[in-house]
C-alpha positions as CSV (number, residue, x, y, z in Angstrom):
1,M,143.9,-22.2,140.5
2,I,146.6,-24.3,141.2
3,N,149.9,-22.8,141.9
4,T,151.8,-25.5,139.8
5,E,155.2,-24.4,141.2
6,L,154.5,-24.8,144.6
7,F,152.6,-28.0,144.0
8,L,155.8,-29.3,142.5
9,T,157.9,-27.8,145.3
10,I,155.4,-29.9,147.9
11,L,155.6,-33.2,146.1
12,L,159.8,-32.5,146.0
13,D,159.7,-31.8,149.8
14,L,157.7,-35.1,150.3
15,L,159.6,-37.8,148.4
16,P,162.0,-38.1,150.8
17,V,159.6,-38.6,153.4
18,F,158.0,-41.2,151.4
19,Y,160.8,-43.0,150.7
20,A,162.3,-42.9,154.6
21,V,158.7,-44.3,155.4
22,A,159.3,-47.2,153.2
23,F,163.1,-47.7,154.0
24,F,162.0,-48.0,157.6
25,D,159.5,-50.2,157.0
26,Y,161.8,-52.6,154.8
27,L,164.5,-52.4,157.5
28,L,162.1,-53.6,160.3
29,V,161.0,-56.3,158.0
30,F,164.9,-57.3,157.6
31,V,165.4,-56.8,161.5
32,T,161.9,-58.6,162.8
33,N,160.2,-60.6,159.8
34,E,156.8,-59.6,161.6
35,S,153.9,-60.2,159.5
36,T,152.5,-56.8,159.5
37,V,155.2,-54.6,158.5
38,R,155.9,-57.2,155.7
39,R,152.2,-56.7,154.6
40,L,153.2,-52.6,154.5
41,A,156.3,-52.7,152.9
42,R,155.5,-53.3,149.2
43,P,152.4,-50.7,149.4
44,L,154.2,-47.9,151.0
45,L,156.8,-48.3,148.3
46,I,154.5,-48.3,145.4
47,T,153.3,-45.2,147.1
48,A,156.5,-43.5,147.4
49,V,157.2,-44.3,143.7
50,L,153.6,-43.3,142.2
51,V,154.3,-40.0,143.9
52,N,157.4,-39.7,142.4
53,L,156.8,-40.5,139.2
54,V,153.7,-37.7,139.5
55,Y,156.2,-35.4,140.4
56,L,158.2,-36.3,137.1
57,L,155.3,-36.1,134.7
58,A,154.3,-33.0,136.3
59,Y,157.7,-31.0,136.2
60,T,158.1,-32.2,132.8
61,V,154.5,-31.1,131.4
62,Y,155.2,-27.8,133.3
63,F,158.5,-27.2,132.3
64,E,158.7,-28.6,128.9
65,H,161.5,-30.4,129.7
66,I,162.7,-33.7,131.6
67,P,163.9,-32.8,135.1
68,M,167.7,-33.6,134.6
69,V,169.1,-30.1,134.3
70,N,171.5,-30.8,136.8
71,I,173.6,-33.4,138.6
72,Y,171.1,-33.3,141.9
73,Q,168.2,-34.1,139.7
74,V,169.9,-36.7,137.8
75,M,170.5,-38.6,141.3
76,G,166.6,-38.0,141.9
77,A,165.7,-39.3,138.3
78,V,168.3,-42.4,139.2
79,G,166.7,-42.8,142.8
80,F,163.5,-43.0,141.2
81,A,164.9,-45.4,138.7
82,V,166.4,-47.7,141.0
83,A,163.1,-47.7,143.4
84,A,161.0,-48.8,140.2
85,T,163.7,-51.7,139.3
86,Y,163.9,-53.2,142.7
87,L,159.8,-52.7,143.3
88,W,159.7,-54.9,139.7
89,V,162.3,-57.1,141.0
90,E,160.5,-57.8,144.0
91,T,157.4,-58.5,142.4
92,K,159.4,-60.9,140.4
93,T,160.9,-62.8,143.4
94,G,158.4,-62.0,146.1
95,T,161.0,-61.2,148.5
96,P,161.4,-58.0,150.3
97,H,164.4,-58.7,152.4
98,T,166.9,-56.9,150.3
99,G,164.9,-54.0,150.1
100,P,166.8,-51.8,152.7
101,F,170.2,-52.2,150.9
102,I,168.3,-50.5,147.8
103,L,166.2,-48.2,149.5
104,F,169.1,-46.5,151.5
105,L,170.5,-45.7,147.8
106,V,167.4,-44.1,146.8
107,L,166.6,-42.1,150.1
108,A,170.4,-40.7,149.9
109,F,169.5,-39.7,146.4
110,Q,166.5,-38.1,147.0
111,V,167.4,-36.3,150.0
112,V,170.3,-34.7,147.8
113,N,167.7,-33.8,144.9
114,T,165.5,-32.1,147.7
115,L,168.3,-30.3,149.1
116,F,169.4,-28.4,145.9
117,P,165.8,-27.9,143.8
118,K,166.2,-26.1,140.4
119,L,162.4,-25.3,139.4
120,D,162.5,-23.1,136.5
121,R,162.6,-22.9,132.6
122,D,166.1,-21.7,132.2
123,V,167.9,-24.6,130.3
124,P,169.6,-25.1,126.9
125,D,167.0,-25.7,124.1
126,I,169.0,-29.0,123.3
127,L,167.2,-30.4,126.4
128,K,163.9,-29.9,125.1
129,S,163.8,-32.3,122.4
130,A,161.4,-35.1,122.9
131,L,163.8,-37.8,121.6
132,L,166.8,-36.6,123.7
133,S,164.4,-37.3,126.9
134,V,163.7,-40.5,125.7
135,H,167.5,-41.1,125.4
136,V,168.4,-39.7,128.5
137,S,165.2,-41.4,130.5
138,M,166.1,-45.0,129.0
139,A,169.9,-44.7,129.8
140,V,169.1,-43.4,133.2
141,L,166.5,-46.5,133.7
142,G,169.3,-48.9,132.0
143,Y,171.9,-47.7,134.5
144,S,170.1,-47.6,137.7
145,A,168.7,-51.2,136.9
146,F,172.9,-52.1,136.7
147,A,173.2,-50.6,140.0
148,V,170.4,-52.8,141.6
149,A,172.1,-55.6,139.9
150,A,175.3,-54.9,141.4
151,V,173.8,-54.7,144.8
152,Y,172.5,-58.3,144.6
153,G,175.7,-59.3,143.2
154,L,177.5,-58.4,146.0
155,I,174.8,-59.7,148.5
156,Y,175.2,-63.0,146.7
157,L,179.1,-62.9,147.2
158,L,178.1,-62.0,151.0
159,Q,175.6,-65.1,151.4
160,Y,177.9,-67.4,148.9
161,R,181.2,-66.4,151.6
162,A,178.9,-66.7,154.6
163,I,177.7,-70.6,153.2
164,R,181.6,-71.7,152.4
165,T,182.6,-70.0,155.8
166,K,179.8,-71.5,157.7
167,K,178.9,-68.0,159.5
168,F,175.4,-68.2,159.8
169,G,174.3,-65.0,161.4
170,L,171.2,-62.7,161.0
171,V,172.2,-61.6,157.4
172,F,172.4,-65.1,156.3
173,R,169.1,-66.1,157.6
174,R,167.5,-63.0,156.4
175,F,168.9,-62.8,152.6
176,P,167.1,-64.7,150.1
177,S,169.0,-68.2,148.9
178,L,171.5,-68.3,146.2
179,D,169.3,-69.4,143.7
180,I,166.8,-66.5,144.3
181,L,169.7,-63.8,144.6
182,D,171.2,-65.1,141.1
183,R,167.9,-64.9,139.5
184,M,167.3,-61.1,141.0
185,N,170.5,-60.1,139.8
186,T,169.7,-61.7,136.5
187,Y,166.1,-60.0,136.0
188,A,167.7,-56.2,137.1
189,A,170.5,-56.9,134.8
190,S,168.1,-57.9,131.7
191,F,166.1,-54.9,132.7
192,G,169.3,-52.6,132.7
193,L,170.7,-54.3,129.1
194,G,166.9,-53.6,127.6
195,F,166.8,-49.9,128.3
196,L,170.5,-49.5,127.7
197,T,169.9,-50.8,124.1
198,V,167.0,-48.5,123.7
199,A,169.1,-45.2,124.7
200,I,171.7,-46.6,122.7
201,I,169.4,-46.7,119.6
202,T,167.7,-43.4,120.5
203,G,171.0,-41.5,121.3
204,A,172.2,-42.7,117.7
205,I,168.9,-41.5,116.0
206,W,169.2,-38.0,117.8
207,S,172.9,-37.4,117.0
208,T,172.2,-38.3,113.4
209,H,169.4,-35.8,113.4
210,V,171.2,-32.9,114.9
211,Y,175.0,-33.6,113.4
212,G,174.1,-35.8,110.6
213,A,176.3,-38.3,111.9
214,V,176.9,-40.4,115.1
215,K,179.2,-38.9,117.3
216,I,181.4,-41.0,119.2
217,D,183.2,-39.9,122.3
218,P,184.5,-41.8,125.3
219,K,181.3,-41.8,126.9
220,V,179.9,-43.4,124.0
221,L,182.4,-46.3,123.8
222,V,181.9,-46.8,127.6
223,A,178.3,-47.4,127.2
224,F,179.0,-50.0,124.2
225,L,181.5,-51.7,126.5
226,T,179.1,-51.5,129.4
227,W,176.1,-53.1,126.8
228,A,178.8,-55.6,125.8
229,L,179.8,-56.8,129.5
230,Y,176.2,-57.4,130.3
231,G,175.3,-58.6,127.0
232,V,177.9,-61.4,127.4
233,A,177.3,-61.9,131.0
234,L,173.5,-63.0,130.2
235,L,174.1,-65.0,126.9
236,G,176.7,-66.8,129.3
237,R,174.0,-67.5,131.9
238,R,171.5,-68.6,129.6
239,F,173.5,-70.9,127.2
240,T,176.4,-71.9,129.4
241,S,177.1,-72.4,133.0
242,W,177.9,-68.3,133.9
243,R,175.6,-68.9,136.8
244,G,176.0,-67.9,140.5
245,P,179.4,-66.1,141.6
246,R,180.4,-65.4,137.8
247,M,177.0,-63.7,137.1
248,A,177.7,-61.8,140.5
249,F,181.3,-60.7,139.6
250,S,179.9,-59.8,136.2
251,S,177.4,-57.5,137.7
252,V,179.8,-55.8,139.7
253,L,182.3,-55.4,137.2
254,G,179.7,-54.0,134.7
255,F,178.5,-51.5,137.5
256,L,182.1,-50.2,137.8
257,V,182.1,-49.4,134.0
258,V,178.9,-47.5,134.8
259,M,180.5,-45.6,137.6
260,F,183.7,-45.0,136.0
261,S,181.4,-43.4,132.6
262,M,179.6,-41.3,135.2
263,V,182.5,-40.0,137.2
264,A,185.9,-40.3,135.3
265,V,184.5,-39.7,131.4
266,N,182.1,-36.8,132.5
267,L,184.6,-34.8,134.5
268,F,187.9,-35.6,132.4
269,L,187.5,-37.1,128.9
270,T,184.1,-35.9,127.4
271,K,182.4,-32.4,126.1
272,F,179.9,-33.5,123.8
273,H,177.7,-35.3,126.3
274,I,177.8,-32.4,128.8
275,F,174.2,-30.9,129.0
276,V,173.7,-30.3,132.7
277,S,175.5,-28.3,135.2
């Protein structure tokens, strides 16, 4: 009989290894652009993401709750979501040269998650709600996509500055064109907005079911503000000239709001949304 907890421990320990291999391959792609390492990059990342997905699903089935009981598990979940979002955006655009900048964050999150494992059933009953699990998962996916969009926004601004100052080094040669970066930013922001929309809806349904009404706290307000910022930016890009630098600045500003929500609001302003230790 398979020892499930041992299996989960092994998977958790292997996750940083798989992501490290993918990260270093993408780094070699960025530095050398050699065809062999370029062909290996996406399969290596797909393997890491699939192993991560197996771990998350196995953990959820075995312990009967999603692996977001403490801040370290949340970081691991964010790492997975960032990797999955990046993989989707790379598939849409076909360029791997932004990979090392995204995967460095993923690797750091997974290392922290592995260093502080929590494999037990001792969690608040509130975390075992299926609807709450969907709400939290969608929020993590949404905010992770915004993180990816912010990275693309920063890269866009760096490339834009290089063109204006006419400093054309390795970074300029490896980064995608401004048009591709703008599209990558837009794909990630759209991805995030869709998931955040589902998170807000499921959160409202869950709150009504548990408390009889939608409870509003600072974190809920920040979520609505984040949704509005990205919504306005994407609508502006679609129907007006809100493209290029403006969209890049919007992604960075929106992610700063997300970071405010995750740090300041969680620590100082809200009690309702604190379910993890």
